[in-house]
N, C-alpha and C positions, 0 to 999 in steps of 0.2 A: 818155497811153497805157495806162498798168498801172495810177491812178486806176481807168479809165472799166473796164476787163475788171474791176480790183476789185471795183466797184458790182456787173458782171454775176453776179460770182460772187455775190459776197453776196447779190444779188435772185434770181437765178434758179439756182442753185446745190444745193435741199436735197437731188436727192435725188445729185446729186455727192459731194456733203461727205459724208453719211450712205455713199454707197461708201466713201469712205475713211477714215471711221469706224470699217468693221469689219477693216479695217488697219492701222489707225492713224498713219494718213498724213493728218488734217485735216490741219495744221502746213505739208503740203507743197505744198497747194491751188494755189498761183500757179506754182508751180515745175514740175505735174506737165497746167495748163492748157497750155499752150505744144504738147508735143510727144502731149498729148491732139487738139490740137484739128488738128495738122498732121501725125497719124502717116495717110502713104500715100494709096492714093486714095481709102479709103473711110475719112473722119476716123471717131474713136472718137470725139468728140462735139463737138457744132455750138459755132462760138464764144459762141452763146447758151446754151451748159449744156445742150442736150438733148445724153443722152448715147444714141448710136446702139447701141453694141456696151457696156454691163456690163463681158461677162467680159474683151474685151481691154486695158478699163479698170486693173481688178485686177491683171491678169497685169505691163502696163506699172510697175503701181505696187509691188506687193508680189511681184510673180513666179511664176509654176507658172502649174497650170490650175486657171481657173473655168470656173463655170455659172452663169446667171442667168435662171430663169424666170418667168414671170409668174402668181400663182394666186389665188383665191378667197379675200374677207376673213375667209373662215372654217377655211379650211384652216389645219392646225396642223404647223410643220416636225417632222424627225426627227432623231435623233441627226446629228450633224454639216451640218447646215443651220442659217442664218443670215435671220431676214427684213428683207425694208424696208416698211412702212408706206405705203399711200398713204393720201391723207387729203383729202375734199374738201366743201366747203363754198356753199353757193349763196347770192349773195348779189343784190342788184338789178341786175339786168341782168351777170351773170356766174358763171362757176361756179368759185373758185379749190382749188386743188391744194396735196399740200404731202408730201413725201417727209421718212419719219421713220426709224430704228432702230427695232423689236422688242425685244423681253424673251423671243421667242419662243411667248410668251401671248397675241399680240398686246397687247400694252401699248406705252407709249414705252418705247423703254430712255437713247435719244437724239434731243434734236430743234437742229438744226441752228440755229434761231433759238430754243432758251431754253422756249420759252413760246407757240408759236406758235397765236392764233385760230384757222387751218382744221382743230386738230388738237381744241380746247378746244372750239368749236360745231360741228365739221362730225362727217362719219361714215368710218369705217375701208370705203374701197373694194376692195381690192384688195392684195394682197403681192407681190413682189418676193424666190425667194424665192432664196437667194445659195447656194452650195458649194465650197470649194474643193478639187479633186480628189486623190487619195493616188497618192504617188510611187510610180513601177512600180518 
């Protein structure tokens, strides 16, 4: 079972790994997977690594309060915001997508695959903007 879960995370967990990277927790991917999938009635993440609630995932891993919102590809983050980039590549019969961490200027800072063809051959289509709320 663990091998199948690790395979799923490796194949479908690019957004998951990108979020974990923002808080320095990529090495906890398997450890965090189980509570994220089993968390309450509303799962934070589905077993196939589809993220239902990225802000709650970040709270689970790093504590604090987080916000994550969708923006267009040309949005430029302001101070305190981090970006996750979504690339798409159209192939025969399929549109492939891949998430990476951006450098704040729309360039790749961290690619969970290292050198994704979807990033190299595709185009940036949107961003997820991540921000940690200030403590009161």
